[in-house]
N, C-alpha and C positions, 0 to 999 in steps of 0.2 A: 454569433464566430467575434464577431469584433469587440466584445465584448470580457469572452476569454482568454482573448489573448493577451489584449493587456490585465488582466486577470495576473498572465502568464509571465508578461514581462515586467510588473513587479515584483512577482514571486520572483526570478532571475538576480533583481536588480536588487534580494532581501532587503523590498519590502513590503514586510505583511501588514500591516496595518491598509495598504492601499491596497494591496492584490486582495485580503477579502474585500473588500469595498469591493468592488469591482468582479469577483466572483460569485458573490452573493447575487449581482445582479446580473446577471446571465447565470446564472441558479433557477431565478423568475422563469428568464425566458426560456432557457430548458425544463422544464415543470409544465406553462402553457404551452410546448409542443408537445409535450408526451418522449424525449429522446434520452431514454434512461440512461446509452451511456455520456450524451451528452455533461449529464448530471451526476453521475459516477467521477466524471472525471473534475467538474468544474469539482462533484464534493472535498473527492481527492486534494486539491489544490488547496482547499482549505483547510483538512485535518492539517498539511501541512506543514501549513500555513501561521496552524495554535498551535503546534509544536513544539514549533519556532518561538512566539510567545512568550512557552514555558503554559500556558492552558488545556494542558493536560486532559482534562474532563471533556473540554467540549472537541477538543480533535481526538479522543478515543469515540464521540460515540460522533462525530464527522466522518470519520475511518467509514465505522463503521456503516452507515446508509452509504458511502458511495459505495464497498466490498457488497450491499443488498441488493442497488443498483445495478451495477455488472450482474450478480447473478440470476437476478431478475430478465436484461437483457441479452441473458449469451455470451456476454464478453469472456472469455476468459483470460488473455492476455490486460484487461480492467481488473478482471478477481484476479490476478498473479500480481500485479502492483499493489491492490491496494488491499488485501493481508500481508504483503510482505510490509506496507508502511502502518499496521495496524499492529505487530509482533510487534516491529522498534517499539510502537510508542507506548503499551503493556509491558516489553522490557525496560524503557527509559521513568513510570510508573512503575517501573518492582514491581510485575507482573505477568514474569512472560510463559507462569503456565498458561497462562487464559490466549494467549498469541495463536492465533483460528488455524495456521501450521504447526505445531508445536510435535504433536505426535509422529510427521515426515517427516520432519527433525533430527527426532532423536535417530527415527530407522535408521534413516542417511547415517548417523552419524556414528552407529554402531554397522552399520553396514561397513565403511572407512575404517574400525579398526580394522576389524573381522580380515579384512580383505590385509593390510600391514601385519596382521599377527599373520598371516598367512607367506605374507612376503609377497601377492596376487602382483602383478604391472596391471593388468587388465581392472583386475577386481578394484585394487586405487580409483585405477580413469576413471570409471565404473564412476565408481559411488561420490567421488569429486564434482562430475557431473552431475550428481543427484545433488546430494552437498550447493551446489553453485546455483544447481536453476530455484531453492529455496531459496538462495539472497538477490534475487532479483525482483 
């Protein structure tokens, strides 16, 4: 946990090289402990820092690994966060069609458009909530 906190601190300070260095050390410990949520969060931090450095292929791979770890652990919040980050990375790479939640996003936006056309305040509120949930 301490190495992960140090990595996170460097990430918050926008020091990606140091953040990745400490995150990789934390990742080794999480692997040894078979702590999948810990692996997922650490891989997520690495993906974000790689993205910050413009290492888009590596960021994609790290985000995909984070998503897989969260799915394997049944950690829905982590899965949501990793899927969102992966979608952002893929969009940055010009590959938004490969985003893991693309279908859900299209359905939510279409529902919002229908609700606006129907002038349904309740429908708009529900659709906006669905769209907002996908943004997290």
